[in-house]
Phi, psi and omega in degrees: 000145182246144175284123170237168183293339174255025180116180174289144174222153183238087181296143178247162173309136179080016181300149176299139172308140186204142175232138186206157173277142182272143185308129188266006179246108187288139171205174183296339178284358180266024178258123182239154167269125178237155177263113177249103194040060177064019179224123172301126179228130183273137180229149168238132184262137174269174180296158188168211179229155172230133175239132172248119183208130174049058175056028179230146181245124179245133174237136172240111186215163179279334178207152179224128173253122187253141174301349177272352172294147175273097185260127181257109183300314185293330174295317180299312174311299188305311179303315179298306179313312182300308185298323177301307179308315184289327178303334186288341181263006190227164172243167174305337182277344178295145173304319183276357178309304186294326175292315180298317183288336179287331177291320188289313181304315187287314183301318180290331173299316178290320166306310173309308181297318184288318185292322177292323181290333177289320192275345177287000000 
């Protein structure tokens, strides 16, 4: 399944062309297995866009976290805490609000991908 702005979808071969937004609220359900050189790899996707065309899926996003990344959980937890602390002093209208939310989401994704890899 892939995230779309109207829920998860499971495209099959020959799927009609489609462009959709990727869900912008990150959670553990946004970790996907993909086939990379005949090896399953888990990815967490940040907000962006997904295009399905001619039996090919293209993802346009600001960030992707892969289980193959060198993830430092302690650094991710520290970054998330700093961003959460900063969020207490801003409103949704402030310029840095979206950037801070993105740090929290990406840090959560890094922690989740790393933790899942250890538990498998």
